[in-house]
C-alpha positions in Angstrom: 18.3 -4.7 -68.2 18.2 -1.2 -66.9 20.3 1.5 -68.4 21.8 4.3 -66.4 20.7 7.7 -67.5 23.2 10.4 -67.3 21.9 13.9 -66.6 23.8 16.7 -68.0 23.8 20.4 -67.3 21.4 21.4 -70.1 18.8 18.9 -68.8 18.9 20.6 -65.3 18.4 24.0 -66.9 15.3 22.6 -68.7 13.9 21.2 -65.4 14.4 24.6 -63.7 12.5 26.2 -66.6 9.7 23.8 -66.2 9.4 24.6 -62.5 9.2 28.3 -63.2 6.4 27.9 -65.8 4.4 25.8 -63.3 4.4 28.7 -60.8 6.8 27.1 -58.5 9.0 30.0 -57.7 12.2 29.6 -55.7 12.0 30.6 -52.0 14.2 33.7 -52.4 11.4 35.6 -54.1 8.9 34.8 -51.4 10.8 36.3 -48.5 8.6 38.5 -46.3 9.6 41.7 -44.9 10.7 41.6 -41.2 7.5 43.4 -40.2 5.1 41.0 -41.9 6.7 37.8 -40.9 5.8 37.4 -37.1 2.1 38.3 -37.6 1.7 35.9 -40.5 3.5 33.1 -38.7 1.3 33.6 -35.6 -1.8 33.3 -37.9 -0.4 30.2 -39.5 0.3 28.6 -36.0 -3.2 29.3 -34.7 -4.7 27.9 -37.9 -2.6 24.8 -37.5 -3.7 24.4 -33.9 -7.4 24.7 -34.8 -7.2 22.2 -37.6 -4.7 19.8 -36.2 -6.0 16.4 -35.1 -4.5 14.1 -32.6 -2.4 11.3 -34.0 -4.4 8.5 -35.4 -2.8 5.8 -33.2 -2.4 6.8 -29.6 -1.5 4.3 -26.8 -4.5 4.6 -24.5 -7.2 2.4 -22.9 -10.8 2.4 -24.1 -13.6 3.0 -21.7 -14.7 -0.6 -22.1 -11.3 -1.9 -21.0 -11.2 0.4 -18.0 -14.7 -0.8 -16.9 -13.7 -4.4 -17.2 -10.5 -3.9 -15.1 -12.5 -2.1 -12.4 -15.1 -4.8 -12.3 -12.4 -7.5 -12.0 -10.7 -5.6 -9.2 -14.1 -5.2 -7.4 -14.7 -8.9 -7.6 -11.3 -9.7 -6.2 -11.7 -7.3 -3.3 -15.1 -8.6 -2.5 -13.9 -12.2 -2.6 -10.7 -11.7 -0.5 -11.0 -8.7 1.7 -14.6 -8.0 2.6 -15.7 -11.0 4.7 -17.9 -9.9 7.5 -16.3 -10.2 10.9 -18.4 -11.1 13.9 -18.2 -9.2 17.1 -16.4 -12.1 18.8 -13.6 -11.8 16.3 -13.1 -8.2 17.4 -13.4 -9.2 21.1 -10.9 -12.0 20.4 -8.3 -9.6 18.9 -8.9 -7.2 21.9 -8.2 -10.0 24.4 -5.1 -11.1 22.6 -3.8 -7.5 22.7 -4.7 -7.2 26.4 -2.7 -10.4 27.1 0.3 -9.0 25.2 0.0 -5.6 27.0 -0.3 -7.3 30.5 2.6 -9.6 29.7 4.9 -6.8 28.7 3.8 -4.8 31.8 4.6 -7.8 34.0 7.9 -8.2 32.3 8.9 -4.6 32.8 7.8 -4.6 36.4 9.8 -7.8 37.1 12.9 -6.3 35.4 12.7 -3.0 37.3 11.7 -4.2 40.8 13.6 -7.2 42.0 12.2 -6.9 45.6 8.7 -8.1 44.5 7.5 -11.1 42.5 5.3 -10.2 39.5 3.1 -12.9 37.9 0.7 -12.8 34.9 -2.2 -15.1 36.0 -4.5 -16.2 33.1 -7.7 -18.0 33.9 -10.5 -19.2 31.5 -12.3 -15.8 31.6 -9.9 -13.4 33.4 -6.5 -11.7 32.9 -4.8 -10.8 36.2 -1.4 -9.2 37.2 -0.2 -10.2 40.6 2.4 -8.5 42.7 3.5 -10.7 45.6 0.3 -12.8 45.1 -2.1 -9.8 45.3 -3.9 -8.0 42.5 -1.8 -5.2 41.1 -3.3 -1.7 41.0 -0.9 1.2 40.4 -0.4 3.9 37.8 -3.9 3.7 36.4 -3.7 -0.1 35.8 -6.5 -2.0 37.5 -6.5 -5.8 37.5 -8.1 -8.3 37.1 -9.6 -7.7 33.6 -12.7 -9.7 32.7 -12.9 -11.4 29.3 -15.9 -11.5 27.1 -18.0 -14.5 28.3 -18.1 -15.9 24.7 -14.3 -16.3 24.7 -12.1 -18.8 26.6 -8.4 -18.5 27.5 -6.4 -21.7 27.7 -4.4 -23.1 29.2 -4.9 -21.6 32.6 -1.4 -20.6 33.6 0.8 -18.3 35.7 3.6 -16.7 33.7 6.6 -15.2 35.7 9.6 -13.3 34.5 13.1 -13.1 35.8 15.3 -10.0 36.2 16.4 -10.3 32.5 12.8 -10.4 31.3 13.0 -14.1 30.4 10.2 -16.7 31.0 9.3 -20.2 30.3 8.0 -20.6 26.7 4.2 -20.8 26.5 1.4 -20.5 24.0 -1.9 -19.0 25.1 -5.0 -19.7 22.9 -8.1 -17.5 22.9 -11.1 -19.5 21.6 -14.4 -18.0 20.3 -15.8 -18.4 16.8 -12.2 -18.9 15.7 -8.9 -19.0 17.5 -6.1 -16.6 18.2 -2.8 -17.3 19.9 -0.3 -15.3 21.9 3.3 -16.7 22.2 5.6 -16.1 25.2 9.1 -17.1 24.1 11.9 -18.1 26.5 13.9 -15.0 25.5 11.1 -12.8 26.7 9.5 -11.9 23.4 5.7 -11.7 23.5 3.8 -11.7 20.2 0.8 -12.9 18.2 1.6 -16.3 16.7 
């Protein structure tokens, strides 16, 4: 088994003597004067900066990893987001927004002017706002609005609003290369559906 070794005071003195003979001088003898210390420390710091290397293990991505991630993201974007839209898709969205705008204008007019009857008249290729049965033209609004001939609005309907802005529920479909829908809810809400 192992035996404990006891170190006594004479042994410590011998160790100190050995250190002195090996040119390992205690720090008290190497103290610099107050004038020399800042200049020498500055030189040591710049020398350390020049020779210091970054840590061997840093948490970072390699160039290959970054290129792979960018390529994967490009493929995902190309697959999901960049499908070419035809001009009829844009026309279809424009017609849906025109129907919503005309519906909201009809609703506002019906709520603000109870003396007249306002109706949103939708035909297969036309959006019309009627005031007492005649085409409405005031404040820069000119109706009827013609729809792109490649698109069809269905069903053909007349939508009226009461003084509270409420109407009968209806769903209007705009058909072209694809379909878009506008919903008129009984509460008066007009939205894309």
